[in-house]
C-alpha positions in Angstrom: -0.1 -0.2 0.1 1.6 3.4 -1.0 1.7 6.1 1.5 -0.5 9.2 0.5 -0.4 12.9 1.6 -3.1 15.5 2.0 -3.2 18.6 0.0 -4.9 22.1 1.1 -7.9 21.0 -0.6 -8.3 17.5 1.3 -7.4 15.9 -2.0 -5.3 12.3 -1.4 -2.3 12.4 -3.7 0.2 9.3 -3.8 3.4 10.0 -2.2 6.4 10.2 -4.5 9.3 8.0 -3.7 12.7 9.6 -3.4 13.9 7.8 -6.5 11.0 9.5 -8.5 11.3 12.8 -6.7 14.9 13.2 -7.9 13.8 12.1 -11.6 11.2 14.6 -11.5 13.5 17.3 -10.2 16.3 16.7 -12.6 14.2 16.7 -15.8 11.9 19.6 -14.7 12.5 23.5 -15.4 11.0 24.8 -12.3 9.7 24.5 -8.7 6.3 24.6 -10.0 6.6 22.1 -12.7 7.9 19.6 -10.0 5.0 20.4 -7.7 2.3 19.9 -10.5 4.0 16.5 -11.3 4.3 15.3 -7.7 1.0 16.8 -6.6 2.3 18.5 -3.7 2.7 22.3 -2.8 5.6 24.2 -4.0 6.6 25.0 -0.7 6.7 21.1 0.1 8.8 20.8 -3.0 11.2 23.3 -2.2 11.8 21.9 1.5 11.9 18.4 0.3 14.8 19.6 -2.5 16.6 21.5 0.5 16.6 18.5 2.6 18.0 16.2 -0.1 20.9 18.6 -0.9 21.8 19.7 2.7 21.2 16.4 4.7 21.9 13.7 2.1 24.3 15.5 -0.2 22.3 14.9 -3.5 23.5 17.1 -6.1 19.9 18.5 -7.2 20.1 21.1 -10.0 19.3 24.7 -8.8 16.5 26.5 -10.4 16.8 30.1 -11.5 14.7 32.4 -9.0 11.6 34.0 -11.0 12.3 37.9 -11.3 9.9 39.5 -9.0 9.3 43.3 -9.7 8.4 45.2 -6.8 5.2 47.5 -7.1 5.9 51.2 -7.4 4.4 51.8 -3.7 3.9 55.5 -4.3 1.8 55.0 -7.4 -0.2 52.2 -5.3 -0.9 54.9 -2.5 -2.0 57.3 -5.1 -4.4 54.9 -6.5 -5.8 53.7 -3.0 -6.4 57.3 -2.2 -8.2 58.1 -5.6 -10.7 55.2 -4.9 -11.3 56.6 -1.5 -12.1 59.9 -2.9 -14.1 58.2 -5.5 -16.1 56.4 -3.3 -17.0 59.5 -0.9 -17.4 61.6 -3.8 -20.1 59.3 -5.0 -21.6 59.5 -1.5 -21.5 62.9 -1.5 -23.2 63.4 -4.7 -26.0 60.9 -3.5 -26.5 62.7 -0.6 -26.7 66.1 -2.6 -29.3 64.7 -4.9 -31.4 63.2 -2.5 
């Protein structure tokens, strides 16, 4: 009987053996791809990869990190303020017409 693990949505997924995990990792292009193939979350896959490298000296390849552009916080603050002005302006306009 194969062991299973639960995902957040309570779907049971067959647990992947160490040998299968290493093959999937080495033939994939991203952590997301490994997660999809194993049925696990990206966090679980990252941790498992880290454990194999750190604790067991398995030479798993390193995936490039995805480039993340941080938002322009000043523009977002202006946007949030404009939404507040719009909603209060609409409420004031409704009060004036009633």
